[in-house]
N, CA, C and O of each residue as an XYZ file, in Angstrom:
544
protein
N       3.903      2.957     19.622
C       3.513      1.817     18.811
C       2.192      2.145     18.113
O       1.263      2.657     18.739
N       2.117      1.853     16.840
C       0.900      2.051     16.066
C       0.107      0.749     16.068
O       0.677     -0.322     15.862
N      -1.173      0.829     16.294
C      -2.007     -0.366     16.343
C      -3.093     -0.320     15.283
O      -3.635      0.738     14.963
N      -3.391     -1.483     14.750
C      -4.494     -1.700     13.827
C      -5.412     -2.711     14.485
O      -4.951     -3.716     15.025
N      -6.705     -2.450     14.444
C      -7.673     -3.380     15.018
C      -8.575     -3.871     13.893
O      -9.133     -3.064     13.149
N      -8.721     -5.179     13.765
C      -9.486     -5.807     12.695
C     -10.529     -6.717     13.337
O     -10.178     -7.639     14.072
N     -11.811     -6.463     13.065
C     -12.888     -7.175     13.738
C     -13.880     -7.715     12.705
O     -14.339     -6.971     11.838
N     -14.212     -9.007     12.793
C     -15.209     -9.607     11.914
C     -16.550     -8.918     12.130
O     -16.989     -8.751     13.269
N     -17.200     -8.520     11.044
C     -18.488     -7.822     11.179
C     -19.660     -8.784     11.374
O     -20.553     -8.517     12.179
N     -19.663     -9.887     10.653
C     -20.750    -10.863     10.752
C     -20.118    -12.219     11.050
O     -19.232    -12.663     10.320
N     -20.566    -12.880     12.119
C     -19.976    -14.184     12.457
C     -19.904    -15.117     11.249
O     -20.888    -15.295     10.531
N     -18.749    -15.698     11.039
C     -18.537    -16.618      9.927
C     -18.262    -15.950      8.597
O     -18.006    -16.636      7.608
N     -18.310    -14.633      8.548
C     -18.099    -13.923      7.287
C     -16.666    -13.454      7.138
O     -15.890    -13.459      8.093
N     -16.332    -13.054      5.939
C     -14.984    -12.552      5.655
C     -14.861    -11.039      5.825
O     -13.757    -10.530      6.018
N     -15.972    -10.318      5.757
C     -15.906     -8.861      5.839
C     -15.484     -8.445      7.254
O     -16.023     -8.922      8.252
N     -14.505     -7.541      7.300
C     -13.982     -7.048      8.581
C     -13.999     -5.527      8.616
O     -13.830     -4.865      7.592
N     -14.202     -4.995      9.796
C     -14.039     -3.567     10.051
C     -12.622     -3.396     10.564
O     -12.183     -4.117     11.461
N     -11.914     -2.444      9.994
C     -10.527     -2.200     10.363
C     -10.440     -0.789     10.933
O     -10.898      0.173     10.316
N      -9.849     -0.681     12.109
C      -9.696      0.622     12.752
C      -8.214      0.971     12.854
O      -7.408      0.199     13.373
N      -7.881      2.145     12.348
C      -6.528      2.681     12.417
C      -6.657      4.101     12.960
O      -7.170      4.993     12.284
N      -6.181      4.299     14.196
C      -6.389      5.574     14.888
C      -7.868      5.950     14.812
O      -8.708      5.186     15.287
N      -8.211      7.087     14.237
C      -9.607      7.524     14.172
C     -10.276      7.140     12.848
O     -11.367      7.623     12.545
N      -9.637      6.287     12.070
C     -10.136      5.927     10.741
C     -10.747      4.530     10.748
O     -10.248      3.617     11.407
N     -11.831      4.388     10.003
C     -12.461      3.080      9.851
C     -12.424      2.682      8.385
O     -12.872      3.428      7.515
N     -11.888      1.507      8.126
C     -11.817      0.924      6.787
C     -12.551     -0.410      6.826
O     -12.981     -0.862      7.887
N     -12.688     -1.026      5.677
C     -13.270     -2.365      5.618
C     -12.411     -3.229      4.716
O     -11.712     -2.733      3.832
N     -12.477     -4.524      4.953
C     -11.764     -5.488      4.118
C     -12.669     -6.687      3.886
O     -13.490     -7.032      4.736
N     -12.515     -7.313      2.742
C     -13.301     -8.484      2.376
C     -12.432     -9.332      1.444
O     -11.298     -8.964      1.138
N     -12.955    -10.436      1.008
C     -12.289    -11.224     -0.026
C     -13.216    -11.271     -1.236
O     -14.391    -10.918     -1.143
N     -12.685    -11.704     -2.352
C     -13.455    -11.745     -3.590
C     -14.590    -12.767     -3.490
O     -14.602    -13.624     -2.606
N     -15.531    -12.654     -4.409
C     -16.615    -13.624     -4.480
C     -16.036    -15.008     -4.750
O     -16.481    -15.994     -4.163
N     -15.049    -15.084     -5.632
C     -14.418    -16.374     -5.931
C     -13.755    -16.974     -4.696
O     -13.642    -18.195     -4.580
N     -13.313    -16.113     -3.767
C     -12.673    -16.582     -2.542
C     -13.659    -16.867     -1.421
O     -13.258    -17.262     -0.326
N     -14.955    -16.668     -1.689
C     -15.969    -16.949     -0.682
C     -16.527    -15.723      0.008
O     -17.403    -15.840      0.864
N     -16.036    -14.554     -0.348
C     -16.520    -13.316      0.256
C     -17.545    -12.639     -0.625
O     -18.109    -13.251     -1.532
N     -17.777    -11.375     -0.349
C     -18.754    -10.593     -1.109
C     -18.093     -9.540     -1.995
O     -18.782     -8.864     -2.759
N     -16.776     -9.390     -1.907
C     -16.030     -8.359     -2.637
C     -16.616     -6.977     -2.342
O     -16.730     -6.132     -3.229
N     -16.987     -6.768     -1.069
C     -17.601     -5.511     -0.650
C     -16.577     -4.459     -0.248
O     -16.937     -3.320      0.049
N     -15.309     -4.837     -0.238
C     -14.235     -3.935      0.170
C     -12.927     -4.511     -0.370
O     -12.889     -5.662     -0.804
N     -11.863     -3.723     -0.344
C     -10.567     -4.240     -0.788
C     -10.118     -5.439      0.064
O     -10.512     -5.585      1.221
N      -9.298     -6.271     -0.536
C      -8.750     -7.430      0.173
C      -7.436     -7.047      0.849
O      -6.910     -5.955      0.638
N      -6.925     -7.947      1.649
C      -5.636     -7.720      2.306
C      -4.539     -7.477      1.264
O      -3.690     -6.605      1.449
N      -4.554     -8.241      0.175
C      -3.564     -8.031     -0.885
C      -3.732     -6.653     -1.515
O      -2.745     -5.988     -1.832
N      -4.977     -6.224     -1.697
C      -5.223     -4.892     -2.248
C      -4.604     -3.823     -1.354
O      -3.960     -2.896     -1.843
N      -4.801     -3.954     -0.043
C      -4.238     -2.965      0.881
C      -2.707     -2.996      0.850
O      -2.069     -1.951      0.983
N      -2.120     -4.159      0.680
C      -0.664     -4.267      0.544
C      -0.206     -3.446     -0.659
O       0.734     -2.657     -0.567
N      -0.887     -3.646     -1.788
C      -0.547     -2.932     -3.017
C      -0.796     -1.431     -2.871
O       0.003     -0.616     -3.331
N      -1.909     -1.072     -2.230
C      -2.253      0.334     -1.992
C      -1.160      1.024     -1.189
O      -0.802      2.167     -1.472
N      -0.632      0.330     -0.188
C       0.393      0.955      0.651
C       1.599      1.382     -0.181
O       2.204      2.420      0.086
N       1.947      0.586     -1.182
C       3.073      0.950     -2.047
C       2.718      2.148     -2.923
O       3.522      3.068     -3.071
N       1.519      2.141     -3.504
C       1.103      3.263     -4.362
C       1.099      4.570     -3.584
O       1.628      5.580     -4.048
N       0.499      4.546     -2.401
C       0.404      5.759     -1.589
C       1.785      6.229     -1.141
O       2.082      7.423     -1.179
N       2.618      5.299     -0.722
C       3.948      5.685     -0.247
C       4.774      6.314     -1.374
O       5.452      7.318     -1.157
N       4.720      5.739     -2.554
C       5.481      6.325     -3.661
C       4.932      7.703     -4.028
O       5.703      8.617     -4.322
N       3.615      7.858     -4.013
C       3.029      9.164     -4.322
C       3.406     10.195     -3.253
O       3.792     11.319     -3.575
N       3.292      9.801     -1.972
C       3.661     10.728     -0.894
C       5.141     11.098     -0.955
O       5.507     12.251     -0.725
N       5.977     10.132     -1.260
C       7.412     10.393     -1.344
C       7.712     11.371     -2.476
O       8.548     12.262     -2.322
N       7.040     11.211     -3.603
C       7.250     12.138     -4.723
C       6.837     13.552     -4.331
O       7.541     14.512     -4.645
N       5.709     13.687     -3.652
C       5.257     15.014     -3.215
C       6.253     15.613     -2.232
O       6.630     16.778     -2.354
N       6.678     14.816     -1.259
C       7.660     15.289     -0.265
C       8.946     15.747     -0.965
O       9.463     16.825     -0.670
N       9.459     14.928     -1.890
C      10.704     15.241     -2.592
C      10.550     16.522     -3.415
O      11.445     17.367     -3.436
N       9.412     16.655     -4.089
C       9.183     17.856     -4.904
C       9.140     19.104     -4.031
O       9.720     20.129     -4.387
N       8.463     19.026     -2.900
C       8.406     20.185     -1.992
C       9.782     20.525     -1.466
O      10.164     21.694     -1.410
N      10.527     19.501     -1.081
C      11.876     19.704     -0.537
C      12.801     20.362     -1.562
O      13.692     21.128     -1.196
N      12.590     20.064     -2.836
C      13.481     20.546     -3.892
C      12.869     21.652     -4.746
O      13.407     21.989     -5.801
N      11.760     22.215     -4.303
C      11.157     23.345     -5.008
C      10.656     23.026     -6.401
O      10.682     23.888     -7.280
N      10.203     21.803     -6.617
C       9.692     21.406     -7.934
C       8.206     21.756     -8.048
O       7.488     21.775     -7.048
N       7.763     22.026     -9.247
C       6.384     22.448     -9.492
C       5.440     21.254     -9.675
O       4.617     21.249    -10.591
N       5.554     20.266     -8.826
C       4.676     19.103     -8.896
C       3.305     19.493     -8.346
O       3.188     19.963     -7.214
N       2.279     19.295     -9.155
C       0.918     19.647     -8.733
C       0.183     18.442     -8.164
O      -0.519     18.555     -7.158
N       0.340     17.298     -8.800
C      -0.301     16.093     -8.303
C       0.379     14.863     -8.903
O       1.125     14.947     -9.879
N       0.089     13.716     -8.279
C       0.696     12.447     -8.683
C      -0.398     11.416     -8.894
O      -1.355     11.353     -8.122
N      -0.264     10.623     -9.919
C      -1.098      9.440    -10.101
C      -0.182      8.235     -9.939
O       0.899      8.184    -10.525
N      -0.618      7.274     -9.145
C       0.134      6.029     -8.979
C      -0.793      4.871     -9.320
O      -1.846      4.707     -8.704
N      -0.402      4.084    -10.287
C      -1.183      2.932    -10.734
C      -0.342      1.685    -10.470
O       0.813      1.619    -10.889
N      -0.906      0.707     -9.787
C      -0.173     -0.511     -9.452
C      -0.848     -1.698    -10.112
O      -2.053     -1.906     -9.968
N      -0.057     -2.473    -10.836
C      -0.518     -3.737    -11.411
C       0.169     -4.867    -10.667
O       1.383     -4.847    -10.464
N      -0.624     -5.855    -10.263
C      -0.124     -6.987     -9.481
C      -0.053     -8.236    -10.349
O      -0.985     -8.553    -11.088
N       1.061     -8.929    -10.245
C       1.201    -10.263    -10.828
C       1.489    -11.200     -9.669
O       2.617    -11.288     -9.185
N       0.449    -11.898     -9.232
C       0.611    -12.808     -8.096
C       0.574    -14.276     -8.526
O       0.331    -15.167     -7.712
N       0.819    -14.514     -9.816
C       0.733    -15.881    -10.325
C       1.778    -16.813     -9.718
O       1.593    -18.030     -9.716
N       2.869    -16.259     -9.206
C       3.917    -17.081     -8.597
C       4.056    -16.810     -7.101
O       5.099    -17.094     -6.512
N       3.015    -16.265     -6.489
C       3.095    -15.923     -5.065
C       3.436    -17.135     -4.209
O       4.238    -17.024     -3.282
N       2.854    -18.267     -4.494
C       3.124    -19.469     -3.690
C       4.550    -19.981     -3.880
O       5.024    -20.809     -3.102
N       5.227    -19.492     -4.907
C       6.638    -19.826     -5.129
C       7.553    -18.761     -4.527
O       8.775    -18.846     -4.656
N       6.961    -17.750     -3.866
C       7.758    -16.714     -3.223
C       8.011    -15.484     -4.065
O       8.883    -14.681     -3.734
N       7.263    -15.315     -5.155
C       7.457    -14.137     -6.015
C       6.122    -13.406     -6.170
O       5.138    -13.977     -6.640
N       6.106    -12.158     -5.775
C       4.918    -11.305     -5.855
C       5.378    -10.036     -6.549
O       6.135     -9.256     -5.970
N       4.942     -9.816     -7.767
C       5.469     -8.718     -8.575
C       4.467     -7.572     -8.652
O       3.298     -7.774     -8.982
N       4.942     -6.364     -8.341
C       4.134     -5.157     -8.431
C       4.795     -4.194     -9.406
O       5.973     -3.866     -9.267
N       4.037     -3.749    -10.380
C       4.512     -2.745    -11.329
C       3.822     -1.437    -10.987
O       2.597     -1.341    -11.061
N       4.599     -0.431    -10.612
C       4.057      0.873    -10.264
C       4.308      1.820    -11.432
O       5.440      2.004    -11.879
N       3.226      2.411    -11.910
C       3.332      3.414    -12.967
C       2.957      4.751    -12.353
O       1.854      4.916    -11.832
N       3.866      5.695    -12.414
C       3.647      7.016    -11.837
C       3.477      8.045    -12.939
O       4.176      8.011    -13.952
N       2.546      8.957    -12.731
C       2.341     10.076    -13.634
C       2.451     11.341    -12.791
O       1.736     11.502    -11.802
N       3.355     12.239    -13.191
C       3.573     13.488    -12.475
C       2.968     14.627    -13.278
O       3.218     14.756    -14.477
N       2.172     15.451    -12.611
C       1.529     16.595    -13.264
C       2.124     17.881    -12.718
O       2.346     18.015    -11.515
N       2.374     18.809    -13.601
C       2.926     20.099    -13.227
C       3.988     20.517    -14.231
O       4.331     19.763    -15.142
N       4.501     21.722    -14.053
C       5.534     22.258    -14.939
C       6.877     21.668    -14.536
O       7.673     22.307    -13.847
N       7.113     20.439    -14.979
C       8.318     19.693    -14.594
C       9.179     19.406    -15.813
O       8.671     19.084    -16.887
N      10.466     19.526    -15.636
C      11.393     19.170    -16.712
C      11.560     17.651    -16.733
O      11.141     16.961    -15.803
N      12.161     17.149    -17.778
C      12.463     15.718    -17.855
C      13.390     15.310    -16.706
O      13.255     14.222    -16.147
N      14.329     16.191    -16.361
C      15.242     15.915    -15.249
C      14.485     15.865    -13.918
O      14.771     15.014    -13.075
N      13.527     16.768    -13.728
C      12.693     16.729    -12.518
C      11.976     15.394    -12.415
O      11.978     14.759    -11.361
N      11.366     14.973    -13.505
C      10.619     13.710    -13.506
C      11.536     12.529    -13.217
O      11.171     11.615    -12.478
N      12.722     12.555    -13.800
C      13.684     11.478    -13.555
C      14.029     11.401    -12.067
O      14.083     10.313    -11.494
N      14.259     12.542    -11.455
C      14.580     12.585    -10.020
C      13.390     12.143     -9.174
O      13.565     11.475     -8.155
N      12.182     12.516     -9.594
C      10.990     12.103     -8.863
C      10.776     10.586     -8.936
O      10.423      9.962     -7.935
N      10.986      9.998    -10.106
C      10.874      8.527    -10.232
C      11.879      7.834     -9.308
O      11.544      6.862     -8.631
N      13.090      8.334     -9.290
C      14.127      7.719     -8.440
C      13.776      7.859     -6.961
O      13.961      6.916     -6.193
N      13.275      9.016     -6.557
C      12.911      9.226     -5.156
C      11.745      8.325     -4.771
O      11.771      7.689     -3.717
N      10.726      8.268     -5.617
C       9.545      7.454     -5.327
C       9.911      5.975     -5.175
O       9.361      5.279     -4.322
N      10.831      5.507     -5.999
C      11.237      4.094     -5.940
C      11.924      3.752     -4.626
O      12.013      2.582     -4.254
N      12.412      4.772     -3.922
C      13.092      4.546     -2.636
C      12.181      4.860     -1.446
O      12.672      5.093     -0.341
N      10.881      4.868     -1.655
C       9.965      5.209     -0.567
C      10.091      4.192      0.569
O      10.518      3.061      0.341
N       9.724      4.584      1.785
C       9.870      3.684      2.934
C       9.146      2.346      2.787
O       9.674      1.319      3.214
N       7.958      2.333      2.199
C       7.242      1.062      2.055
C       7.931      0.173      1.030
O       8.005     -1.042      1.216
N       8.435      0.760     -0.044
C       9.182     -0.032     -1.024
C      10.406     -0.673     -0.374
O      10.700     -1.846     -0.602
N      11.119      0.115      0.441
C      12.267     -0.435      1.166
C      11.828     -1.541      2.113
O      12.478     -2.583      2.203
N      10.722     -1.315      2.820
C      10.209     -2.318      3.744
C       9.871     -3.612      3.013
O      10.156     -4.705      3.504
N       9.269     -3.483      1.850
C       8.863     -4.663      1.082
C      10.035     -5.416      0.480
O       9.946     -6.621      0.246
N      11.129     -4.719      0.228
C      12.205     -5.340     -0.543
C      13.529     -5.531      0.192
O      14.336     -6.368     -0.212
N      13.766     -4.776      1.259
C      15.095     -4.863      1.875
C      15.085     -5.088      3.378
O      16.145     -5.291      3.970
N      13.917     -5.058      4.014
C      13.872     -5.176      5.468
C      13.503     -6.583      5.902
O      12.771     -7.296      5.215
N      14.018     -6.956      7.035
C      13.549     -8.189      7.653
C      12.297     -7.822      8.440
O      12.351     -7.008      9.362
N      11.191     -8.416      8.080
C       9.926     -8.161      8.762
C       9.633     -9.353      9.654
O       9.593    -10.492      9.190
N       9.432     -9.088     10.924
C       9.154    -10.147     11.890
C       7.674    -10.070     12.246
O       7.194     -9.035     12.709
N       6.959    -11.157     12.029
C       5.536    -11.222     12.357
C       5.356    -12.257     13.448
O       5.727    -13.420     13.285
N       4.786    -11.829     14.553
C       4.476    -12.740     15.647
C       2.964    -12.777     15.812
O       2.314    -11.731     15.808
N       2.408    -13.947     15.954
C       0.969    -14.097     16.154
C       0.742    -14.687     17.523
O       1.262    -15.755     17.844
N      -0.042    -13.985     18.336
C      -0.236    -14.400     19.734
C      -1.583    -13.900     20.228
O      -2.155    -12.986     19.633
N      -2.103    -14.482     21.310
C      -3.330    -13.953     21.902
C      -3.069    -12.607     22.538
O      -1.915    -12.271     22.801
N      -4.121    -11.812     22.797
C      -3.921    -10.508     23.435
C      -3.384    -10.684     24.854
O      -3.531    -11.744     25.463
N      -2.768     -9.638     25.361
C      -2.252     -9.661     26.726
C      -3.366    -10.042     27.682
O      -4.481     -9.529     27.582
N      -3.073    -10.925     28.591
C      -4.022    -11.317     29.611
C      -4.993    -12.401     29.180
O      -5.809    -12.846     29.987
N      -4.928    -12.837     27.934
C      -5.869    -13.871     27.472
C      -5.325    -15.258     27.677
O      -5.990    -16.238     27.342
């Protein structure tokens, strides 16, 4: 089981320290939301997970298929204007660098669109349970 630990840094504040294995990240909310905008928000990390997964999937696919992919740029634009109505739209724009044919790029776009996080976001039933820690 993979665990994430999220701890408030200052009592009453929105900024949190997030620990994932040996990595430390931070999260905050925007100034308009009452925070300091000192770190990405939870929504930002959601969007980041898709960008990273699509980029990693493209690299994996290129290596598996002997493609000359040198690097990937993934840009995500969020439209959350209808989030409260159940619609959260993410537009991912990918740029592939390297000596790639049009057919290579087409295959890379298709592979990236099927990345595990994209599938998780769009086709999986995600069960979230909120409870106190064991023994509390």
